[in-house]
N, C-alpha and C positions, 0 to 999 in steps of 0.2 A: 378524276372520275367520281371519287367519293362525294365531292362537293356538288357535282352535277346531279348525282343520285339523290342527295339530300334535298336539293332544290326541286327536283321532280316530285319527290314525296310530299314536300310542303305544298306545292301547287295542287297536287292531287287531293290532299286533305282539305285545302281551301275550297276546291271545286265541289267536293262532296258536301261540305258544310253549307255552301250557298245553295246547292240543289235541295238539300234537306230542310232548309229554313226559308223557303219562298214565302213572300209576304202576300197579304191580301192587297191587291192593287185595284181598288174599287172606285166606282162612280155611283152617285145617287141618281137613279134613272127616274126623272120627274114624270109623274102621271100626266097623261094628256087627254084631250077630248077624243082621240082616235086610237085605233089599233096600232101596235108597233109592227113595222115591216123590216125586211132585211137591211135596207139602206140605213135605217136608224141605228142598228147594231154595228154595222160596218164603220160608222163614224167614230165610235169610241174604241173599237178594236184597233183603230189606227194609232191610238195613244198607248197601246199595250195593256189596257185594262183587262183583268181576268175575272173580276167580280162586279156585280151590280146590286144595289139596294133597290128593291121594288116596294113602293110605298102607297098602298091603298089607304083610304081615309074614313074615319068616322067623325061626325059633326056633333058638337055640343052647343046649346043655345047661349049659355053664359057660364061664368066661373062657378056658379052654385047649382047648375042644372044636373039632375041625376040620370038623364037619359042620353045615350049615345045612339045617334041615327046613322045607319050605314047600309051600304049595298042597296041603294035606291036608284030609281030611274032619273032622279034629279041631279045625280053626281056625274062628273066626267067619267068617261069609259075607264080610264086607267086607275081611277079611285075606287072602283068596284071590285068585288070578288072575281067576276068574270074577266074583267080587264087585267087584274093582277095575274090570273091564271094564264091568260094569253101571252102576257109579257114574259112570264117565267118560262113557258114552253118554248118561245122563240129564243130566249137567252140560252137556255140549256141546249138547244139544237146547235148553238154556236160554241159549245163548251165553255160558256160563261157560268161561273158559280154564282149563287144567289143568296142574298140576305133578304128575307121577307120582313118588312118593317112597317107594320100597321101603325098609323099615327092618328092623333086627335087634332081637329081644327076647331077652335072656339070662335064664335061669331066676332067679326071685326078684328080678327087676328090677335086676340088677347093671348098672353103668354100662358102656356099650359102648366107651367110650374106653380101657378097660383090657383089651380083647380082644387076647390075645397068645398065640401058640403056643410050645411049649417045645422043639420040635425042627424041623429043616429038613424032615423028612418030613411033619410035621403042618402046617407052613406051606404046603407044596405041596398037600396035601389041602384045606386051607382055601381056598387061592386057587382051586382047581378048583371047589369048592363055591360060592364067592362069585361067580365068573364065570358059572356056570350060573344062579344066582339073578338076577344083574343082567341078563344077556342075555335071559332069559325076559321080564323086564319092559321091556327096551329094545324087544323085538319088539312087546309090547303097546302101548307108547307110540307106536311107529310106526304100527301098525294102527289105533289109536284117534285118531291125530292129536293127541296130547297136546303142548302147546306147549313144555313143559320136562320134562326127566328129571333127577332128583337121583340121583347115582350112589353115594351113601353118606351116612350120618348119624352124626356124632360117633364116628369110628373112629380116634382119634389114634395109638394104638400100631400098628395095622395100617398106617396111612399112613407112620409114622415108620420102621418096620422093613422095609417092602416097597415102597419108592417106585417101583421099576422095574415092578412088577406094575400099579400104577395107571396109569402112562403107557400100557402095553400094553392095559389094559382100556379106556381111553378110546378108543384107536384101533379096537378091536374094536367098541365100541358105535357109533362114528361110521359104521361100515360098514352097520349095520342101522337106525339111527335118525338122522333128518335134522333133528330139532328142536334146541332149545337145551339145553345141559348145565350143571349146577352140582353142587356138593358141599356138604353142610350141615356146616360145621365148627363145633365148639363155640366159645363166646365166647373161651376162653383157648387155643384151638388154631389159629385161622385164620391167624395170622402165620407159623406154621411149615409150613403146607400148601404143598407144593412145586410143585403142578401147576396153579395158577390160570390161567396163560396158555394152557393146553391146553383150558380150558373157556370158556363164554360169560359166566358170572356168577361173582363171588365170593359164595358162600353162607355166611351166618353165623347160627347160632342165638344170638340176641342177649340172653343172660341176664347182661349186665354188671352188676356191683355198682355202685350209684349213690349210695346214702345209707343211713346208720345210723338215720335218724329213724323214729319210729313211724308218723307220717303226714307224709311229706315233701311240701313244696309243689312246685308246678310249677317254680318258679325254682330251688329246691334240686336238683331232679332234672336240670334242664338244665345246671346247673353241674357236676353229677356226670358228665354225658355228655361234657364238653369234652375231656378227655384221650383218651378212647376214640374219640371222633368224629375227632379229628385223626389218630390212627393208622389208622383205617379209610379215611379220605379219602386219606391218603398211599399206602396200598396200592392203592387204586383208580387213582390217578394213575400209580403205578409200573408196574402191569400193564396199564393201559388196559382195564380190565374194570369194568363197573358192579357195584354191590353189591346183593344182595337179602338181606333177613332171612328166611331159610328157616323160622325160627320166631321169633316175638316175643310176649311176654305177661307178665303179672304176676298174682299171686294177689290176691284181694280180702281181704287180711289185714294185720294190723299188721306193720311192718318189711318190706313187700313188696319193696322195692328193695335190701335189705341183701344177701340171697342169693337172687336171683330164680330160680335154677335148682332150688330145693327142690321135690321132688315127693313127699316123705314125708307122713305123716298128721299133721303138726305141728298143734297145737291153738292156734296164735296166733289172737287174736280176729278176728272178721270186721271188715273195714275197707273199705267201698266207696269212700270218698274217696281212700284211698291208691291203689287200682287206677285210679280215674279220673285222678288227677294223673299217674300213671306213663304211662298211655296218651296223655294230652295232651302230655306232654313229649317222648315219642318221635316223635309225629307232627309237632310243631312244630320239632323239631331236624332231622329227616331228610327229610320228604316234599317239601320245597322244593329239595333239593339235586340238581343236574344229574347227579352221579355215582351217585346212589342210585335204584334201580329199583323199590323197593317191598318188600312182604313179606306174610307169612302169619300171621295171628293164631293163637296157640295158646291154646285149641283150641275147636272147634265140634262139638257132639254132634248126631246126626241127630234125636233126639227133643227138639226145641226146647222144647216146653211143659213137659218134665220136667227140663230142664237148669238148672243154676245157681240163681238166685234169691237172696233176701235173707238166707238163713242159710248160704249156701255160701261157703267161704273158698278155693276151688280156683281154677284158672286161667281157666276159661271166663268170658267176659263176658256170657253169655246170661242174659236176664231180670235184669240188673243195670244200674246207671247207666252203667257203662263201655260198654255196648252202644250207647247213644245217642251217646257220644263217637265211637265208631268210625263210626257212621252219618253223622255230620256231616262228619268228616274225609274219609271215602271219597267222599262226594258232592262235596267241593271238588276232589278230585284225580282 
């Protein structure tokens, strides 16, 4: 009887622990030309997702342009302030928690990490423009009760060259928005981001290179994670901040874990097994860690029935075997 009692006690403690440490099981809800409707939300609720990243956009002409253009009638509906608000209201009516993640798009898809002004005058103009952009969405986050606000995505040169601006921006955002803050650092940037202790989460876009294999096994991928995971864990301990993967995902193609950040139109062969294995490895490595808070799958399109599928080698897991992997792991956590 004593052994049975001890077993019940252990099971009870494990149950309490799992309930108290639920993860962010998120998807990145891609902005669309149209309003979101209930069937769009139903599709990702089927995979047990409980968070969604809503991503309005501001546009910059080139890597040295000091002006961010946003909330215009030339943008898709979901990229605007009104569209983001409508998405958030629908998501929250379904008890889905929200990370509002305003992002910058540079003409021709240039990498935002290289965004850098060529004069002090232009830096000041750009800072003013970025502050306007971010405070606009900080107010929306507060009004819509979004749980998390991401204050920037992959802006390494901006962060490196103007660190004082970011500290001041965080202080200004805190005055209008009372939820949790993060920043989405690129996988090769996050260790140099100087203001983690001013935020609530360390945010990482987790496109770490893991394996050169055409179809890496789960074990190969987990082995590839070891050095990166140790570094991430050390930073979480040092800063006393939990980590979220503000983006994580793999394309359904050959060599998917070699350069997971690739967004070009590469014609590598479709490989569903590689995507499945990469998803399994990241869940098995991170979702059980106390210092890890969860993440947002990249990416999930509104028109679910038209997205992904067996001939698609892009990031979305929709209508692919990886979708079932996500469903199973999100249900567990």
